[in-house]
N, C-alpha and C positions, 0 to 999 in steps of 0.2 A: 503493498500499499503505499501511497505517497500521502503523507501526514503533515499537515502544520500542527505547533503548538505554541499558542501565544502563551507567553508568561509576562507578568506587571512588570513595569520598567523601572522598578523603585528600587530594586539590588540585583546585583549579578545573578547568574546560574551558574553553578551553587552558589551560595550566599558565602562572604567569607567570615559571617560570626553567625548571629542568629538570622532564621528565615525561614520559617517551615514550609512554606509555600514553594519557594524556588529550591528546597531540596528534592519535593517529592518530583516538581519539572525535570530537575537535573538526572535524576535517577531513572524517570520515566523516558526521557529523549533516547538518552545513552540506550537505556534498555532495549528499545524500540530497534533503535540501530543493530546494535547485536543478532536482534532476529530477524535482519533481513531487509527491514523495512528503510524508504528513502524519506528521511527526516528532516523537516525546518525547521529550526527553533527561532522565535522572534522574541531577543531578548537583549538587554544592555549589551555593549561592544565589549565590557571586560569580563562577559561569561566564558565559560570553558565546557565544551561539549564536543561531541562525536558525530554530533549532526549537523546540518548545514546552518550557520548561524547568521542572522539578518537581524542586523542592528541601526537603529536612528541616530540613538544615543550611545556616545562612547563609553559612558560610564553609566552606574544605577542613578536615578535623579533623587534616591537618599528615600530610606525609609521611616520618617517622620510622619506622625501623623497630621501634622501642618501642612507638609507636601502632598498628601493624599484628600486634602480639600482641593485643592488647586485642580481641576481636569482637565487642560486645556495642553500640556504639553504629553499627557498620557494618551491622549486622541490621536495626537500625529502618528505615536507609535502602535497602536491599534489598526489605524488606517492602513498601515505600511501591510499589514498580514490582510486583511479584507479586499485589498486591493489586487491581490496576488491570489482570491480564492481558487481561480478556475486552474492554477497547476496542483492541486491536491484532490485528493479522495475524501479526504474531511480534515477538519479543523478542530481541536481542544483547546477550549479557553479555559484559561487559568486565572485571567485578568479580571475575575468579578464584573461588575453591574455595566458599567460605561461601555465594554467591548460586545453587548449586546447588541445594542443601537445601531452596529455596523453589521452585527451576525445577521439581522433580519433580512437585510439586501443581499445575504451570500445564497448562492444557488449552489454551492459545494455543501454537503452536510456539515452541520457545527453540533459540537456536545459541550456540556458546559460543565464543569467540576467548580462548585464554590467551595472555600475552604472557610466560611467561617460558620456562623448560626444564624439561622431563618428566624428564630423565635420571636413573637413580639416582646420588646423593651431592649432586646440585645443587637438589632440595628434599627438604624434610622426608618422611619414609616415609609419615605419617598425611595427608599432601599426596596421595602417590601413590594411598595407600590411600581416598580420596576419589573419584581420577581412576577407579581401577577400578571402583568400586560402581558409578559412573556413564557407564561407558565405551560405555552403549547411546546416551547422548546426541549430539546433531550438533556434531560438532566442525569449527570451520576453522582449519587450521594456519596461519604464519604464513612457515614455511618449510620446505622437505621434510626440513633437518637437525631440526627442531624434530618430526617427525613418528618419527624413529629413536627417541627417547627412551622411545616407547611407542605401539608399532605397533600394540596390539590396540584402540587408540581408535575410534570411527565417526568418521572424518575425510569430512567432505561435501567441504572444497577447499583446497587452499591460496592465499591471498589475500596478496599481498605487501605492508608498508607503503608508504604515500606520502607523498608532502611538497608542499605548494603551492611549487612551483618559483619562482613569481612573488618571493616572499619570499628568494631567494638570485640574488644579482648574480651572474654569469658574469664571472671575471676571465680575459681571454685571456693578460697578463703579470704575473705576480705580482711586487709590488714589496717583499716581507717577504727575510727571511734568516731565518726560524727552524722551526723543526719544530713541530708543535700536537698536542696533546691533548687532549682532550676526554672528558668522561665523570663518573662517580661515584668518588669515591675507595674503592676495595675493590681488592683484592688478584690479584683474578681478571678486573679490567679491564685490569692491566697497566701503571701509571703508574711502575712502576718499572725494569720494561725501558726506557720510553720514558724516562727520564733517562739509563740507562747509553748508551742508541742515541747521544743525544746530546753527552755525552759523550766516546764515543769518536770522533765525530765533529769535535768540537769546534764545532759548531753549537746557535745558542739553542734553548732549548724554552720553548715558553708552555702555560700547563697550564691548562686552562678548566675548573674541576669543580666540583659539589656533594660536601658533606660530612656526611652523615647521622650524628646524634650516637651512632647504634650503632657507627657505623664510626670515631669520633672516636680511639681509641687506636693505629689503625693509621698514621692519618695522620701523630700526632704522634710516633711511635715509628720510623716508615718512611721518613715522605714529607718531612716540614716541614726536618728536618736536611741536607736535598739541596738547600732549596728558598734560592737567597742571591739572586735576583733581579735576578742579571746572565746566567749561563748558563741558570737555568733558574728560572723566572719563574712565579708563582702570582696568578692574576685573580679566581678565585671563578668562579660561575657566569653563564652569559651568557642572553640571549633571542635570538628572530628577532630584532630590531633590531639587535643586536651582534656576532651569530655572522655575519653574511655576510662583512662586510670581514675578521675575525678567517681565517675560512676562507680565503677568496679570495687574500691575499697569504701565505699560508702556504706552503713548499717543498713540505710534505705532511702528510697527519694520519698520526699514528701510532696505528695499533690493536693493539695486541699481545694481544688477549684470551688467556684459557687455561682458558676453558669452553666449554659446548655455547649461547652468546648465540644465541635463536632470531631473530634481526632487528638489527641495529647500525643504526639510524637515523643514527648520526655520520657511517659511511660515504657514506651516500647524500647529506647533507647537505654533506660535502666536496665529493665528485664535482658537485654539482649547481653550486657554484661555480667547478667547474674543476679544483680540486685534487686530485691522486692520493693513493690512501690505501694506504701498508703495511702488512699484517696480517698475523699469524698465520693459518695454514691452519685455521683451528677454528670451529666452531658453523657460523653461517650465510655468514660469510666468502667462500667461493667462490662461492656464489650471486649474491652483491653485486659484488662486486669481480671484474672479469676482471683476471687474469694476465695482466702482460705489456701490457695495452692501456688498464685504467682504474687500476693500481698494480699490485704485487704480494704474492702471496700467499706466504708463508714459512713453510716446516715448523717446527713449535715445537721440533723437535729441535737444529736449528742455532742457535737460540736468538738472542741478541743480535747476534752473529756474522752471523746471516741479517738481520736487519731493518738492521744497519750496510750490508751490501752492497747490499741492494736500493734504498736511499737514496741511495748512488753513481749509481745507474743510474736514477734518477728521472726525467733528464732524455730520456730515450728515449722518454716517455709524452706524447703530444698531449693538452693541455688538454681539447680539443674533445670526444675520444671523453667524457672524463670526464662533461661535460654531456649527450651524446648517450644515452649508457648510462641515465641517470635519467630523461630524458624517455621515453626509450621504455618501461622498465620499471619506476619508482618513482614517477610522478605519483602527486597526489590523485585525478585523473579518471579513472585506469587502475582504484586500488585502488576508488573508490566502485561503479565498474560492475561489478567483479569482486563484490563484495560483493552487489550487487544481484541479479545472475546466481544465486547461492548462494541469497539467500531464494526464488528462484522455483523454484528446484529443489526446495527442501524442500518449500515449500508444494503442488506437484505430486506429492507422495510418496502 
């Protein structure tokens, strides 16, 4: 197949540090090339890919929430993809909502993977209005939970995100004595309950996080005053070269989200290293973490007390089971094969 993949223009593919969507797009594009397809990736010029790279901008525009409120520059990037639509058998849009307006006029079939939540209150009303307008498009959900936010969309399939397992070293016996929290510093991702959990357990917590300029005030007011460099340490963003050892030597990874996150790559990366996950039972968490086998899922109503109890029980988890779950369900190979099957299904309609 001749496949066009449209990535957001904000970060390189793959990202140099934090960037979940860009990680997935990178693995998908290269994986499809490995399976013999003719793939063109529309991404920033600082991207690295085995696909044919087409770029409007030599570098990513920047991933700040402020930048994302400025639509005009991304529109030029999207236009380049759909201007060339007749070169492809199918186009896969990973660039969210604005690209849909141009996809409407494409004679080439387009499939859309949205990497965020559809739930009311978790995306702006105008974005839900866009989805309602284009609900007849072909959508691929990244978890079953994501679908529940907007059941009326035309879902062709659910395809779970995958990782390159070879980049994550399995650690049979952890050397660390710390808890870990990885993500972006926003309230809904739970850095505060992670800190409270570590304090109640009198265990060190390592926070590996990106801070968006749009979220700087929350970090400065709520999180920074609790970072003492001893019990609570902040090490900034991590990349795939440093993440493996950080995950692998943690007692467990805390993931106390309070929103319908459609897929949490942090959980998969942690389990790939053998490190169990303790998370609130929210969003896609129960689809990723097998409660009692690869970690514990805790009712949000139980709060920090529930997280504390789960961490105290973490020795019940076999680290090999964590790795095995990722190998079986969340590998890049499975993700690429599943997307390929969806493309064939849509082209047969």
